[in-house]
N, C-alpha and C positions, 0 to 999 in steps of 0.2 A: 538716842542719836538724838543732838542738840537740834533744836529748828529755831529759824528766824522767821523772822515777819515774811521774808522773799518765798522763803518753802512752802509757809501754810498758803500762800498764794496760788502758788503753784498745785498743789494739792487741792485748794477748794476749786480751782480753775477745772484741774483736770474732771472732780468729782461732780462739778457741775458739765462739762463736755461728754461727758458720760450718760448723765440722764438726759439730756438734752437728744444723743444718738439713739438713746434706748425709746424717748417716747417718739421720735421721726421713726424708727424702724418699728414700734407700736403699729402707728398710721399707716405704713407702708403696708403691714402685712392684714391690714384693714383694707386698704384698698384693693389691693390685690385678690382677696379672699372675696370681697361684692363682685370683682369684674372676673374671676374665674371660680367655674366651682369643683370640686373634686369630692365624693362620698365613698366610701366603702363599707359594704355589710358584712359583718363577720359574727351573725347569730348562723345557729345550725342549719337552719333551709333557707336564709335568704328571704328572712318575715318582712325587712324592708325596703325589699328591691321585689322587681317584678320577676316571673319565670319567664322563661325563652317562648312558653307557647304565650302567653300574655302578651309579649312585647309584639311577636308574630302575627295574632290576631291583630292589633292595635297596628299594625304596618299595612294591613290588607283593608284598614276603613280611610277611604281617600278624602271624605267631609267632615265636619264638626260633629263633635257629640256632646251634647248636652244635658246636664244632670241637674233636676229641680229637687232640693231636697223640704221637704213640707216637716217641719221641726219647730219646734216654740224653742223662743229666745231663755239660752242657758243663763243658769243660775252659779255662777263660780263660787259665792259664799259657801253654797251646800257640795260645793263639787263636781257641779255637773258641768262637763265639758264634752258634750256630744257633738255639737258642731266643728269644734279644733279637730274631733276625732276624723271625723268625714275629709276634712280638709287635709288633714296629714295624710289618711289612706289614698285619697283622690292625686294627691301630689306624687304618689308613686307611678300614678297612667300619665300624668301630665308630663312627668319627665320624660318619658318615652313617646309623648303625642298631645304636641303644643295647643293645639284645638281643641281641647277639652275645657269647657264652662260649666263653672256649678253655681248655682244662684239660691237663697235660702229664702222662703216663704214661711212664715207662722202662719199655721191654720186658723189660731183663735183670732190672730188681723183680717185675715183672708179666705173666711170660711167659707162665701160664695165659691171661691175659684176653687179649691179643698173639695169641694163638693162637687163638683164638674167634673174635677179630674181625677173624682172615683178614690181619693184617699179614705184609708179605715185606720191608718195607725200614726201617730208619731212620729215623725222621722223617716216616714215611707219617701223614695226617691223614683221620678222620674226619669226616666234614660230617652233620649230620645236621639235619632240616627236616622238620617237618608228618608225623611217621612215617616219613620215609623218610629213606636215607640212601646218599651214593657215598665213595669214597678217592680220594686225590687223592696223589700222591707228588712231592717237590721234585726238581730245582728246577721252580717255577711260578709264572708269572704274572700279572697281574690279569686280562687274558682268560682265563686259562685257569681261574681261580677262579670269575668269573663266569660262564663258560661253565657251569661244576655246579653253579654255583646257579640258572639256567634250566633243566639239565636236572629239577633238584628242585621246579620251581615249572610245569614243564608239567603239566596234567592230561590232555592227551590224549595217550594212548599205543598209539592204533589207529596202524600202519603205512601209509607212504606205497607204493601200488602204481603200477607202472608197466610200458608194454604194451611188450613185445619181441618180437622175431622177425619186423621189416621194413623193418630197416634202422636203428630209430631210436637217438638219441644216447643212451649208455648211462649210470645216474648212478650208476655203479663203472667204467666207462670211464676208459682210461690217454690215448687219442688228443686231440689240441689239439684236436678237435671234439665229443670228448665231454663230461659235465657230471660226472665223477671226484672232481673238487676243490669243486664244488658240494656232490655227494652228502657227502664226508667233513666239510662246514661243517655240513650238515646233521646228521648224526651226534653228531657236540660237541655238537650240540643238545640231544641227547635224541630224534631221530627215526630211527625203524627203516624198511627196506624189505621190500617183498613182490613178487617177480614171478608173478604166476598165470598160468599157461596156460591163456586164457579161448577156446582152439581146443578142448581136453577137457574143460572144466569145464562145467556148465550153465549158468553165471552169472557175474557180475563179481561177486568176496568181497563183502558187504557188511560185515565186520570192519576194513576200510581207512577211514581217516582221508581219501581220496582216489586219484584215477587220475591218473598223470600219464603223457599222449602226447608223447611229443619226437620231432617233426618226423620221421614215417615216409618211408621212401624208396620202399619200394614197396606195391605197393595191399593195403588191408585186408580181408580176405575179407567178404564180405555177413553169413556168420553171427556173426564176430566184431563187425560194426558193428551188430548188431540186439539183441547179448549189450550193446552199451554204449550205445545208446540205453535200453534196459528198465533202465540200471542208473541214466541220470540220469532215468527217469521214475518211479525208485522213492525216488529223492532222494540220490541221490552225488552229491559235488564231484568237481570236472573243473581239471586244469589241462593248457593245450592249446597247444604251441609249434611252429606256422608258421613255415616260410623258403618256402612256393610256393604260389602261389596254386592248386594242384592239391591236391585233399582227399584225396585216394589212400584212396578209398573210404569216406569220411567223411562223406558229402553230406546224409544224411537226418541225423545228428546238428548239422553247421551249421544243417539247416532248421530241426530243434528248437530250435535257441538264436537261431534268426531272425539266424545271423550271414552274413557277407558278409566274400571277401578279395579286395580288389582286385590285378589282374593287372599292373597299371605297377609302375615301380619307384621307389623316391626316393632323390631326388637332394639334397646338401649342396654347393655349394661352398663352406662355411665351414670344412669340412673339410680345405680345400686351405692355410688359415691353417695348421693344428696338422702339416703334414706327410703328411697323410695322402690316402685318394681319396674321390673325391665320394660313394661308394656307402658309406663311413663317416658316421655322424649322429649326434647330440650331444642329448638330453634336458634343456630343463631347466624343462620346463611340466609340471606333473602335475595330474591331476583332485583334483576334492572329495570323497574315498573315505580309508576306515581305512588301506589301503595304502599311500597317500601323503601321510597328514596330518603335519603339518611336516618333510615330506620335503626336505631344501635340497639334493642331493649331485646330481653332475652325471652322469648313464651315457650309456654308447656302447653304439651299438648297431651293425652290419654287415649293412648290405642287407635291412633289414626291409621289410614287406609290413604295407599299410595295414588294419584290419582294423574293421570298423565292424558293431554290430548293434541291434537294434531289440526292446523288450518288447513280447511278443505277449499279446492278453488271454485267451488261450485255456492260456496257460503260464504267464504272470503273474511273467515276468521283468521286473526293475526291471533297469536297463544302466547303466553309468557307465562315459563314457571315461578312461582311466586315464593315459597318455604321448602327448604328443604331442614332435612332433621333425621337424627341417628347417625351423625357423623360416624361416630365409631361402633355401628350399628350395622344390620342387616334386615332384611326384607323375609321371613321366615316363610317358605312357600310349603315345607315338607313337614315337618313333626313340629305341630304348634304348643303338644305338650311336655315336650323334654327338646327346649331348643336347642340347638347346635349349628353356626354355622359351616354349611358345605358348597364350597363355589362350585360347583354343578348344577345345583340345585336356586339354593339360595341367590339373593341380590345384595350385593354389599353397598352399604350407607355412602354418602346418603341420599336419603329417599325423598320424592320429593312429593307434596302433600295437597300442595291448591295448586290451583291456574286461573292465570286471565285472561279473557277473550275480550277483543273488541272488533268490530270492523264499522264501514263506513255505511250510515244510514240517514238519510234525510241530511236535516243541517248540526243536528246533536250529535250522531252518532249511535251505536249500539253497546254495552256492555256486558258481560260476564261474568262471575266468579263460581267456580265451584271449588269449595274445601271439603277434605277426607277425615275431616272432625267436626262435630258440633260440640263438643263436652270444654274447648277453652274458652269458649263464653258463656260457657253455663254459670249457674248461681253459685256452682259450687270450685270453679277456677277463674272467674271474673276477674279475681284482684290479683292474681299472681302473674306475676312479672309485668311485661307488656302486653296481656291478653285484649283487657280492655281498648289499649291504642289502636292495637294492630284490627281489632273488628271497627272500631268506629273509624278508621280510614278505611275499610273495605267500603263501609257505607257511604262514606262521605264520595270517594270516587264512583262508584255507581250510582249516585245521584246526582253526578254532575258538580258536584261543591270541590273540585281539585283544589283549591285554595286553601282549603280548610282541613286540607290532609296534614298530619303530624305537626300539629300547633295545639296540641290538647292540654290545657296546666295542670302543673303535677300540683294534688294537696300536700299542705306543709306537712314536715314530719315533727318538729318542738309545739308545744303546745303551751296555751296558759296556767300560770301556776296560781293554783285553788288554795288559799288560804283556812284552814279549817274555821268555824265560828263559836270560837272559847277565848276569854280572856286573856289566858296566856299563849295563844297564838297571836291574837291581834298586839298583845305587848312586845316581843319577839321582830314582829314581819315591821311594828313600828321603828323601833329600835334602829334594828339593819337597816331599813330604809334610809331614816333620819340621820344614820351615825356616816352614810356613803355621801348624801344631802349636804348637812351641817357641820357632825360634830368632827369627823375626821379630818374634814379643808380648815375649819375653825383652829382647832388642834395644831395641823401644822402651821397654820400661819403664826401664831403665837408662838410656837416653840422657835420656828425661826426668827422672830423678832426676840427672844428672848434669848438666843446664840448668838443673835449680832450683837446685840449690849454687852453680853459676856465678854466677849471677844473683844471689843469698845475698850473694856478695864483692863484688860492685859498689858 
């Protein structure tokens, strides 16, 4: 096609018009991106955004959160970007709560201040909220910082008391059947423990937030039972974990609560589908109660007992069934050695294994939870499904921290990549990283120019 000066001028104007429009479009996109923000986390476990539990914790914190980071200044030439890493990490929290403030102080430039604040490690962070503060040292993940915020939020500082001396499962024990790991998780969330000897004390101390009775193996003496009964009668909260229909000397306590524990054994044939035994049963249906509100996790129980309770007019208890198990199973009341469902003797599932009781008492009220199983929060089962979350919810409700129920942050699933310290591994990692950072983009840019020039010659 022959071209003249007029056609060349038109093509030149069209090209320049396109360039101007393209530049305007770039400026408009830049303006809009600065005015409106949108982000999408595509990592396996949403590593770059907060979990729902952390967001719920922040929503419950009404005042500002101040973070003071005591860290020496970064040396970018040496690849030291600690401060920027902290800023990026806290930015995830700031997107959910705007009044989170962060400032950096060099302990070298302010040694007196660092000493007064009790700083021991470079990079240590002081978190302040509602006139309370706590320290956290790196490295820390979302669950660590959110647990710290939960501790600062917690209003009830009364210790958890637990009965001991009768073969109970210990909250600081290390055996598989003990509750030590559950106890550690409670300590991480700001709870403290107390172990009063009620055989010596005139009564169960009233300064505790609750009393935990974790499946005693030996009989509780009549004197101790009377003191526990008086503790309940005076408004004390109780968590009672049962693994047996034998109440171990606490019959009067059960009578006071209107509680009965069935002698039969729960069988769940669906457990065989998962390679377990019929004695292991899953819970998927929960009662309408603050402990289990919006609780959608599956929990596992080993040989639970059916627990029933009824409110009494004299004591004013309001009873709620909490946990149903063995929807496709039954309560074997006859032959436990060779279980087979008998509709005349046995009870078809689902079987309730936990009850929550409450009544008006003073300004705060009184709360009791009885669960026909202690294994579900033992060291052997605490990491199974939602067992830990359910156990923490129970303790939060009994301690009066209702707003902290169902906001436990979940740990991240994916992990960081660890590169072996060999020259070959270093070369491979360096090549892959810089290929995506420099080589591939530069190659595509050069290839694009070469293709454009080639087409112009045709």
